[in-house]
N, C-alpha and C positions, 0 to 999 in steps of 0.2 A: 572747348576740350577736344583735342584731336583723337582719332581712333586709337593711337598707341597709348595715350593717357587713360582712355576708358578701359582698355584691355588690362592695363596694370592695376587700375582701381578694382575691376571685377575680380582679378586674380587674388588681390589682397583680401577682398571680402570672402571669397571661397576659403582662403587659408584660415582666416580668423573664425569663420563658422565651423570649419572642421576642427580647429583647436578647441573651441567651446564645447563641441560634442565630445571630444576626447577627454577633456577635463571633467565634464559634468555627467558624462554617460548618455548613451542613447536612451530616449524615453521608452523604447520598446524592450529594454533590458533591465533585469534585476541584477543586483550585485552577485558575484560568483557564488554558486551553490553547488550541490551535489547532483551529478547525473549518474544514475545506476540502471544498467540494462540487465535483465535476467531472463532466463528461459525455464520452461517446465519440461522435465524429462519423464515420460511414462515408465512404468515398471518394465524391466527386462529389455530396455532400449539402450542403444549406444549413445553416450553423452555427445560424441562427436557429430552425430546426426541431428542434434537439436541445439546447435550453436546460435541460430538466428534468434535475436531477442524477441520475446513475446510480451514482456511487461517492461515498461520504462518508468522508473521512479525519479522524480525531480524534487529537490528540497532547497528552499531559499526563503529567508526572512519569515520564519515562523509559518511557512506554508509547505505542504507536501502534495504531490499529485502522483497517482498510479494510473498509467495509461496502457490500454491495449487497443486493438483495432475495433473492438466491439463496445468498450465502455471506458469511462474515465472516472476516477474518484479524486476529489479535491478536498483536502483538509486545511482549514484556516484556524490555526491555533490561537490567533489573536482574538477571534470572535467565537471560538469553539464551534464552528459551523462545518457541516459536511455537505458536499455536492456529489450527487450520483448522476452521471451523464450516460445515456444510451445513444450511441452513434447509429445504431441500426434504425431506430425510429426517430432520431434527431429530437429527443426529449430529455428533460432533466428534472431533478428534484433538488431543492436547496433548503437547508434549515439547520437549527441547532442540533447538536449530537443527541440531546435528550429526546427530541422529537423522533429522530431516527430510532433510538433505542426503544422508545415506547411502542412505536408501530411494529418493529421487528419482534419485540418481546410478546406482544399480543398475538402476532401471527404464530410465533413459536408455541405459545400456550395452546393454540388450536391444534397444531400438529402434535403437541405432546399428548393431548387427550386421545387423539386417534392412534398414536404410536403405542401408548400404554395398553389400549385395548388389544392391539395386535401382538404386543410383547407378551401379554399374559397367556396368549395361545401358543407361544413358542416354548420349546424345551429350555432348561436353564442355561445350557451351554450356548445356545443360539442367542439368548437374550444378552449374554455378555459380549458376544461378537458384534451384535448390532450396536450396543452401547459404546464399544471401542471405536466404531467407525463414525460416530457422531462428531460434530464440530468441536473446536477447541473449548468452547464454553457450553458444553452439552447441557441443555435445559432439562433433560430427563433425569439428571443426577441431582439429588437433594442438596448436595454440597459441591464445592469446587476448591480443590487444593492443588496448586501448581508447585512442583518441586524441581529445582534446577541444580544439576550436578556437573561440575567441571570434570572433564576427562583428560587423559594424558596426551592424546593424539593431537598433532598439528599438521596442517597441510598448506600448500600454496594454492589459493583460489583467486582467479582473475588478477594475479600479480600481487596479492596481499597474503601475508602470513595469517592463517586462521586457526584458532583453537577450538576444539570440539567440546560441546556441552550436550548433556542429555536432559530432556524435559519430560517429566512425568505428570500426568493428570490424574488426580485421585489415586496415586500409587501405581498407576499403569504407565509404562513407557509409551510415549506418544510421538515424540520427535527427537531426532538428533540434529544438531545445528552446529555449523562451523562459523565462529565469530571473528571478524576482522576488526581489531581494535583501532587501526589507523583510519577506518571509515567512521568518523564520529559526527553524528548529526548535531551535536552540541555546538558545532561551529556556525550553524545556521538557524537553529531553533532553540527556544527556551525549553529546556528539558522538563522543567516543572509543569509547564503547560501541556507538553506532550504526555507526561505521566498522568496528568489530570484527565486528558482525553481518553487515554487507554483505560484508566480506572473506571470511567463511566461505561465503557464497553464491557469490561469484566463484570461489573455489578449487574448489568442488564443481561448478561450472557449472550451478547451479540457480537458479530464481527462484520466489518465492511467487506465488500467483494475483494478477493485477491489476497487477503491477509493470511499470514501463517502465524502459528502460536508464538514462535520466537520473536516476531515483530511486536507482540502485544504483551511482553513481559519486561521485567527490569533489565534484561539483557541489552535492550536498546540503549541503556545508559552507558554500557561498556564499549560497544562497537556495533557493527551491522552484520546480520546473518547473511553470509555470502553463499552458503549452501545449507539447505534444510531438507531432511529426509523424513517423510511421514512414515512412521514404522508400521502403521496399519495398512495403508494403501501402497506403500513403497514408491510413491510419487516424489520426485526430487525437484526442488526449485533451486537454481544455481545462478549466481551473478556471473556474467561474462565480460562486463566492462563497468568500471567505477572510476569516476574522476571528478575533480572540481572544475567547473567551467561556468561562464555566464549563462544565466537562465532567462529566457524571454518571459515577460510578464503575462503574455497571452495564454500560456499553458496553465495558469491558475484562474482562468476565466471561462465561463460557459460560452461556447461558440455562438456567434451571431446567427439568428434565425431559428434556434432551437426553442421548442415550446415547453413551458413549465407544466408538469403533471404532478398528480398525487404520488406519494412514494410507493404505495401498493400497486399502482398501475405500472410503475417501472420495474419494481422488484418481482412482482408476481403478475405478469401480463396474461390476460386470458387468451386462450387459443381460439382461433377462428374456427367456426364449424364449417365443414365442407358441404 
């Protein structure tokens, strides 16, 4: 075989290898999913000054991940498992959502006993203020009723038409959210499994890091919250980019070299004494 024949044979091999990858997909890619980048805007701040994404959400094949520079949260709806990854200490916890809820609920009960003692020493008005500032699934409240009311307003957020909803928690307005119906997670996840996951969080009165109330209600079946205003703190979470694109499989995996730790060590790290 002369050099010219070897060159033609090599070129054909490269061509067919490339064609195979094109038809079957690169092993490092998941089929097209949702890429959603959002930012958090503090009270009394200009939205234009906070356009750099702080949280990136990726959704594909029954998996979701929320990523910041400090931490990553991965939800696998097929196994109903949650992974909490701390990039600061290069550690992670991984387990069923029920285990996460049990640990967090027990920790909440400890804090509840302490808070109740302090609350009893406060004037009635101050007690109501503290209760309103608690998380979406406030464990201090003996009951939890979430009411969602559609409003008449609509705006364009991140290039999507979004309709406004008001969310009340136990009769008190807690969030206002703008929902983009064209961002539908149902294209990439089994919504019954997502609702089951959310239901377990609601029952245990717990939320993963970075979650807002709108993301943990039936609103997620209609569309995606592209802007959420916490009416207590006035903190705004707003999507700045949302599109369907290929998602790499690595984003749903714990990074190599990270050490597995107990959940309490990651969620409630002890401060080092000086």
